[in-house]
C-alpha positions in Angstrom: 45.1 -75.2 67.8 45.6 -71.8 69.0 47.5 -70.8 65.9 44.8 -72.3 63.6 42.1 -70.4 65.3 44.1 -67.1 64.9 44.4 -67.6 61.2 40.7 -68.4 60.9 39.9 -65.2 62.6 42.2 -63.1 60.4 40.6 -64.4 57.2 37.1 -63.0 58.0 38.7 -59.7 59.0 40.4 -59.5 55.6 37.1 -60.3 53.8 35.4 -57.6 55.9 38.1 -55.1 54.8 37.7 -56.0 51.2 33.9 -55.8 51.1 33.7 -52.1 51.6 36.1 -51.6 48.8 34.0 -53.7 46.5 30.9 -51.9 47.6 32.4 -48.6 46.9 33.5 -49.6 43.5 30.0 -50.8 42.7 28.5 -47.6 43.9 30.5 -45.4 41.7 28.6 -46.0 38.5 25.4 -45.5 40.3 26.5 -42.1 41.6 27.6 -41.1 38.1 24.3 -42.0 36.6 22.4 -40.1 39.2 24.4 -36.9 38.5 23.9 -37.0 34.7 20.1 -37.3 34.7 19.1 -33.9 36.1 21.0 -31.8 33.5 19.2 -33.8 30.7 15.8 -33.2 32.1 16.5 -29.6 32.9 17.7 -28.9 29.3 14.6 -30.5 27.9 12.2 -28.5 30.0 14.2 -25.3 29.5 14.1 -25.5 25.7 10.4 -26.6 25.7 9.4 -23.6 27.8 11.5 -21.3 25.7 9.8 -22.5 22.5 6.4 -22.1 24.0 7.2 -18.6 25.2 8.5 -17.6 21.8 5.5 -18.9 20.0 3.2 -17.2 22.5 5.0 -13.9 22.1 4.9 -14.2 18.3 1.2 -14.9 18.4 0.5 -11.9 20.7 2.8 -9.6 18.7 1.2 -10.5 15.3 -2.4 -10.3 16.7 -1.9 -7.0 18.4 0.4 -5.2 15.9 -1.4 -6.1 12.7 -5.0 -6.2 13.9 -6.8 -3.2 12.4 -8.0 -0.6 14.9 -11.1 1.4 14.9 -10.8 3.9 12.0 -11.3 7.0 14.0 -8.8 5.8 16.7 -6.3 4.9 14.1 -6.5 8.3 12.4 -6.1 10.2 15.6 -3.0 8.1 16.4 -1.4 8.9 13.1 1.9 10.9 13.1 1.5 14.6 12.7 3.1 14.6 9.2 0.5 12.1 7.9 -2.5 13.9 9.4 -1.2 17.2 7.9 -0.9 15.6 4.5 -4.4 14.2 4.7 -5.9 17.5 5.8 -4.6 19.1 2.6 -6.2 16.4 0.3 -9.7 15.4 -0.8 -11.3 12.2 -2.0 -13.3 11.3 -5.1 -15.5 8.3 -5.9 -14.3 5.8 -8.4 -16.6 3.1 -9.9 -14.5 0.0 -10.8 -17.4 -2.5 -11.3 -21.1 -1.7 -12.2 -22.5 -4.0 -9.5 -20.1 -2.9 -6.7 -20.0 0.0 -4.4 -17.7 2.9 -5.4 -14.2 3.2 -4.1 -13.0 6.3 -2.1 -9.8 7.5 -3.8 -7.6 10.0 -2.0 -6.2 12.9 -4.1 -3.7 15.6 -3.3 -3.5 18.7 -5.4 -1.3 21.8 -5.3 -1.3 24.7 -7.8 1.1 27.6 -8.2 0.5 31.1 -7.0 0.1 32.3 -10.5 -3.5 32.2 -11.8 -4.7 29.5 -14.2 -1.6 27.3 -14.9 -1.7 25.9 -18.4 0.2 22.7 -17.6 -1.0 19.9 -15.2 1.2 17.1 -13.9 -0.3 13.8 -12.6 2.0 11.6 -10.5 1.3 7.9 -10.2 3.2 6.1 -7.4 4.7 2.6 -7.4 4.2 -0.3 -5.0 4.5 0.4 -1.3 4.3 4.2 -2.0 1.5 6.8 -1.7 0.9 10.4 -2.6 2.7 11.3 0.7 5.9 10.0 -0.8 5.9 12.8 -3.3 5.0 15.8 -1.1 8.4 17.5 -1.5 8.4 16.8 -5.2 4.9 18.3 -5.5 5.9 21.4 -3.5 8.9 21.9 -5.7 6.9 21.5 -9.0 4.3 24.0 -7.8 7.0 26.6 -7.5 7.8 26.1 -11.2 4.4 27.2 -12.3 2.6 24.0 -12.9 -0.5 22.4 -11.3 0.4 19.0 -9.6 -2.0 16.2 -8.7 -1.0 13.0 -6.9 -3.3 10.2 -5.9 -3.3 7.1 -3.7 -4.2 4.2 -6.0 -6.9 1.8 -4.6 -5.4 -0.4 -1.9 -2.8 2.2 -1.0 -2.4 5.1 1.5 -5.7 6.8 2.4 -7.7 5.3 -0.4 -10.0 2.3 0.3 -8.2 -1.0 0.8 -11.2 -3.2 0.9 -14.6 -3.4 -0.9 -17.8 -4.9 0.2 -19.1 -7.7 -2.0 -22.0 -10.1 -1.8 -21.3 -13.8 -1.9 -23.5 -16.9 -1.8 -22.9 -20.2 -0.2 -19.7 -21.5 1.4 -16.5 -23.0 0.3 -16.4 -26.1 2.3 -16.0 -26.6 6.1 -13.6 -23.7 6.4 -16.1 -21.4 4.8 -18.7 -22.3 7.4 -16.3 -21.9 10.3 -15.3 -18.5 8.9 -19.0 -17.5 8.8 -19.6 -18.6 12.4 -16.5 -16.7 13.5 -17.7 -13.5 11.7 -21.2 -13.9 13.3 -19.7 -14.2 16.7 -17.6 -11.1 16.1 -20.5 -9.1 14.9 -23.4 -10.2 17.2 -21.6 -11.8 20.2 -21.3 -15.3 21.4 -24.7 -15.6 23.1 -26.8 -13.9 20.4 -28.7 -17.1 19.5 -29.3 -17.9 23.1 -30.8 -14.4 23.7 -33.1 -15.0 20.7 -34.3 -18.3 22.2 -35.1 -16.6 25.5 -36.9 -13.7 23.9 -38.9 -15.6 21.2 -38.9 -19.1 22.5 -37.5 -20.5 19.3 -34.2 -20.8 17.5 -33.7 -18.0 14.8 -33.1 -20.7 12.2 -34.6 -18.9 9.2 -32.7 -15.7 9.9 -29.4 -17.6 10.2 -30.1 -19.6 7.1 -30.9 -16.4 5.1 -27.7 -14.7 6.2 -25.7 -17.8 5.5 -26.9 -18.2 1.9 -26.4 -14.6 0.9 -24.1 -12.3 2.9 -21.8 -9.4 2.4 -18.1 -9.6 3.1 -15.1 -7.3 2.8 -12.7 -8.3 0.0 -9.2 -6.9 -0.3 -8.8 -4.7 -3.4 -6.6 -6.6 -5.9 -7.1 -4.6 -9.1 -5.0 -5.4 -12.2 -3.8 -3.2 -15.0 -7.2 -3.2 -16.8 -9.2 -2.0 -13.9 -6.4 0.4 -12.9 -6.7 1.9 -16.3 -10.4 2.6 -15.6 -9.5 4.2 -12.4 -6.9 6.4 -14.1 -9.4 7.4 -16.8 -12.0 8.4 -14.2 -9.5 10.5 -12.3 -8.5 12.4 -15.4 -12.2 12.9 -16.3 -13.5 13.8 -12.9 -10.7 16.3 -12.1 -10.7 17.8 -15.6 -6.9 17.1 -16.1 -6.8 16.3 -19.8 -4.5 16.7 -21.6 -2.2 15.8 -18.7 1.5 15.3 -18.3 1.9 11.9 -16.7 4.8 11.1 -14.3 5.1 7.3 -13.7 7.4 6.1 -11.0 8.6 2.6 -10.1 6.0 -0.1 -10.9 3.3 2.5 -12.0 4.2 1.9 -15.6 3.0 -1.7 -15.4 -0.3 -0.6 -14.1 -1.0 2.2 -16.6 0.9 1.3 -19.8 -2.2 -0.1 -21.6 -4.3 2.9 -20.7 -1.7 5.3 -21.9 -1.3 3.7 -25.3 -5.1 3.4 -25.7 -5.9 7.0 -24.5 -2.9 8.9 -25.9 -5.1 11.9 -26.8 -5.6 12.5 -23.1 -1.8 12.5 -22.3 0.4 15.5 -23.3 3.7 13.9 -22.3 5.2 11.0 -20.4 8.0 11.0 -17.8 9.2 7.7 -16.5 11.2 7.7 -13.2 13.3 4.6 -12.5 10.8 2.2 -14.1 11.8 -1.2 -15.2 10.5 -3.5 -18.0 9.9 -6.3 -15.6 7.5 -4.2 -13.6 9.2 -5.2 -10.3 9.2 -2.3 -7.8 12.2 -1.2 -5.7 10.6 -2.4 -2.4 11.0 -6.2 -2.0 7.3 -7.2 -1.8 8.2 -10.7 -0.7 9.0 -9.5 2.8 5.3 -8.6 3.1 4.2 -12.2 2.3 6.3 -14.5 4.5 4.9 -15.0 8.0 7.0 -13.8 10.9 9.2 -11.8 8.5 6.3 -9.5 7.6 5.4 -9.1 11.3 9.0 -8.1 12.1 9.4 -5.7 9.1 6.0 -4.0 9.7 6.2 -4.2 13.5 9.6 -2.5 14.1 10.3 0.9 12.6 14.0 0.4 12.6 13.8 -2.9 10.6 11.5 -1.3 8.0 13.8 1.7 7.7 16.8 -0.6 7.1 14.9 -2.4 4.3 14.0 0.9 2.6 17.6 2.2 2.9 18.9 -1.0 1.5 16.5 -1.4 -1.5 14.9 2.0 -2.2 16.6 5.1 -0.9 19.8 5.5 1.2 18.9 9.0 2.5 15.3 8.7 3.6 14.7 9.8 7.2 13.4 7.6 10.0 10.1 9.6 10.4 9.4 9.4 6.7 10.2 5.7 6.4 7.9 5.1 9.4 5.1 7.0 7.7 5.2 4.4 4.9 5.2 1.6 7.4 2.2 3.0 9.2 0.2 3.3 6.0 1.1 -0.2 5.0 -0.1 -1.6 8.3 -3.4 0.3 8.1 -6.4 -2.1 7.7 -5.6 -4.6 4.9 -3.0 -2.4 3.3 -0.3 -5.1 3.3 -2.6 -7.6 1.7 -3.8 -5.2 -0.9 -0.3 -4.2 -1.9 0.8 -7.8 -2.2 -2.4 -8.7 -4.3 -1.9 -5.8 -6.7 1.8 -6.6 -7.1 0.9 -10.1 -8.1 -1.5 -8.8 -10.8 1.3 -6.9 -12.7 1.8 -8.1 -16.2 5.0 -10.1 -16.1 5.1 -10.5 -19.9 5.0 -6.8 -20.6 7.2 -5.9 -23.6 8.6 -2.3 -23.2 10.0 -2.1 -26.7 6.8 -3.2 -28.3 4.8 -0.9 -26.1 6.9 2.2 -27.0 6.5 1.4 -30.7 2.7 1.3 -30.6 0.6 3.7 -32.7 -0.5 5.7 -29.7 3.0 6.5 -28.5 4.7 7.3 -31.9 4.3 11.1 -31.4 4.3 11.1 -27.6 7.0 13.3 -26.0 8.8 11.1 -23.5 11.5 11.5 -20.9 13.3 8.8 -18.9 14.9 9.8 -15.5 17.3 7.3 -14.0 19.5 7.0 -11.0 23.2 7.1 -11.7 24.4 6.6 -8.1 22.4 3.6 -6.9 24.5 0.7 -8.3 26.3 -0.4 -11.4 23.7 -3.0 -12.1 21.0 -0.4 -11.9 22.8 1.9 -14.2 23.1 -1.0 -16.7 19.3 -1.6 -16.4 18.8 2.1 -17.2 20.7 1.7 -20.4 18.6 -1.3 -21.4 15.4 0.6 -20.7 16.7 3.6 -22.6 17.5 1.4 -25.6 13.9 0.1 -25.6 12.7 3.7 -25.6 14.7 5.3 -28.5 12.6 8.4 -28.7 12.8 9.3 -25.0 15.2 11.8 -23.6 17.5 9.9 -21.2 18.4 12.0 -18.2 20.3 10.8 -15.1 19.8 12.0 -11.5 21.7 11.7 -8.3 18.9 10.1 -6.1 18.1 6.6 -5.3 15.3 4.3 -6.8 12.9 6.4 -4.7 14.4 9.6 -6.0 11.5 11.8 -4.9 12.5 11.0 -1.3 16.1 12.2 -1.4 16.4 14.3 -4.6 13.0 16.0 -4.8 14.3 19.4 -5.9 16.5 18.0 -8.7 13.7 15.7 -10.0 11.2 18.6 -10.0 13.7 20.8 -12.0 14.1 18.1 -14.6 10.4 17.4 -14.9 9.4 21.1 -15.1 12.1 21.8 -17.7 10.7 19.0 -19.9 7.0 19.9 -19.4 7.5 23.7 -20.0 9.6 23.1 -23.1 6.7 21.6 -24.9 4.0 23.8 -26.7 1.7 25.4 -24.3 -1.5 23.5 -23.7 -4.7 25.0 -24.9 -7.6 23.5 -23.0 -10.8 22.8 -24.9 -14.0 24.7 -24.0 -16.9 22.5 -23.0 -19.6 22.0 -25.6 -22.7 24.1 -25.2 -24.9 20.9 -24.9 -23.2 20.1 -21.5 -23.9 23.6 -20.1 -26.8 23.9 -17.6 -30.0 25.5 -18.9 -29.8 28.6 -16.8 -26.2 29.3 -18.0 -27.3 28.7 -21.6 -30.1 31.2 -21.2 -27.5 33.7 -20.0 -25.5 33.0 -23.2 -28.5 33.6 -25.4 -29.2 36.9 -23.7 -25.6 37.9 -23.9 -25.5 37.2 -27.7 -28.1 39.8 -28.3 -26.1 42.3 -26.2 -22.8 41.6 -27.8 -21.2 40.1 -24.7 -21.0 36.5 -25.8 -17.2 36.2 -25.2 -17.5 37.4 -21.6 -20.3 35.1 -20.6 -18.9 32.1 -22.4 -15.7 32.4 -20.4 -17.7 32.9 -17.2 -19.9 29.9 -17.8 -16.9 27.7 -18.7 -15.1 28.5 -15.5 -18.0 27.6 -13.3 -19.1 24.6 -15.3 -15.7 23.0 -15.9 -12.9 24.2 -13.6 -14.9 23.6 -10.4 -16.2 20.2 -11.5 -13.5 18.3 -9.9 -13.7 20.4 -6.7 -17.4 19.9 -6.4 -16.9 16.2 -6.7 -14.1 16.3 -4.1 -16.0 18.2 -1.5 -19.0 16.0 -2.0 -17.1 12.9 -1.1 -15.4 14.1 2.0 -13.3 11.1 3.1 -13.1 12.3 6.6 -16.6 10.9 7.1 -15.0 7.4 7.2 -13.2 8.4 10.4 -16.2 10.2 11.9 -14.5 13.5 12.0 -16.7 15.8 9.9 -17.6 16.4 6.2 -14.3 17.8 5.0 -10.7 17.2 5.4 -10.1 20.5 7.0 -12.8 20.1 9.7 -10.5 18.7 12.2 
C-alpha cells in the first residue's frame, strides 16, 4: 500500500512539472503578437503625420510665395538692378480693345552720344524675358551710334499683367462662390451685418446690382493679332518708323503677321535664335504644373538651374533671379503661360518669308553654334526656309544677349549700318499746330522757311513719344511719384 501511494503522489508532481512547460509554450505566440503590433501602428501614424505636414508646408509655401504683394511694397523690395533698370525707362498707354481700359506698357530707350541718330533698333523679347534681359545688348548697340528701344510686352516685366473687364452674371455655383469670396476680401466678412445694424435692413438691392454686373481683373492673354496692334501703336507713338526690328526667341510668332502686313514701317529684320515652331527656349510647362511651378519660382537656385540647362549656360545668379522675380510679380506667371498658348502652332516660316511684303526686306539670321548639335541643325533648317537672309553664327546660348551681348551687338550694328541711311519723313503741314503754322507763314515772307520748318518738325515730331511717355508715368501705379526718376 505504501508503494502504491508513493507512485500516486509522484504522478501529480510530474503533471505539475509539465504544466508550466505547456503554459510557457502557449504564451510564446502571445508575446510575439504583442511585440509586433506597436511598430505597425507607429509606422502608420508616422507616415500619416508626415504626409499632413508636407501638405501643410506646400500650402503655406504656395500661398505665401506666390500671393501678390502690395504694389508699392513689392517695388521697394525689388533687387537694386531691377529698380535701376525701371528708373531709366518710361511707360506709354496702349489701347488693345475699344471698350477696355488702356494697358500701361514699359519702354526702355537709349540713344548714342552723337546727335540725331539716323537708325533706330527696336528689340522684341521672347517668352519669360523682358527688356531687362537686353540691357547689356542695348548698351553695346548705343555705343555703335544707333538708337535702341526695348519694350516689355503686355503680361511681361513692368508692363500690365492684368486688365479690368466688366462681366455679367455667373458661371454656375463656383462663380457665385468666387464672387462671395471676392466680396469678403474687398469689404470684410461682417460688412452685411454692419449694414443691417446701421440701416435696419439687408442691403439686398446693392448686393444684387453688384452681382449682376461687376468688374474683375483678367489676365492678359493676347494673341498674335492683338500683339500686332500693340507693336503698331509702339512704333507710331514713339515715332520709330522706319525701324530695324530685332526679334528674339518666340517674338517672331507674335509679330510675324504684323511685319508682313506693315513692311513699309520696317527697314530691316534680324532674327536671333527663332524657331519655326514658335517654342521659346524656356520650358513654359514648368510654370503650369502645380508644385513644380511653386518650386521653380520659389527657389532661386532651382530657377537658375532651369535657365542654365535650357537657355544660357553663362547667366549669373543675380540676373537669373531678376527674371524669376518679374515672373512671380502679380499674375506674371499666368500671363506668360496664357500668351504662350496663343502662339500660332501652324505658322509656316517658308511661306511667310516668301510673302509679298518680305520680298525686298533686308534680313539677317543670328544663330548659336555652341549650344548643341541638334540646335545647330535647327538653325540650318531655319536658314533654308529664309534663303534671302544672311546666316551668321554666334558663340552664345539660346539667350545670346545674356552671355554674348557685345558679340551680338557688333553683328546687329554691322548689318544695320551697312544698309542705306534712313531718311525720316517730315510731318505733313496739316498735322502741325496752328501757332507753329502761323510761324511758318510769317517765315515764308522773310525767306526763312527752311529754318522754321526744321524747328517745327523737331518739336512736333521728335518729342511726341517723350511727351506721351512722361504723361503716363508708370511710377504712379506704385504710389512713388509721377515719373520714373522721382524715387
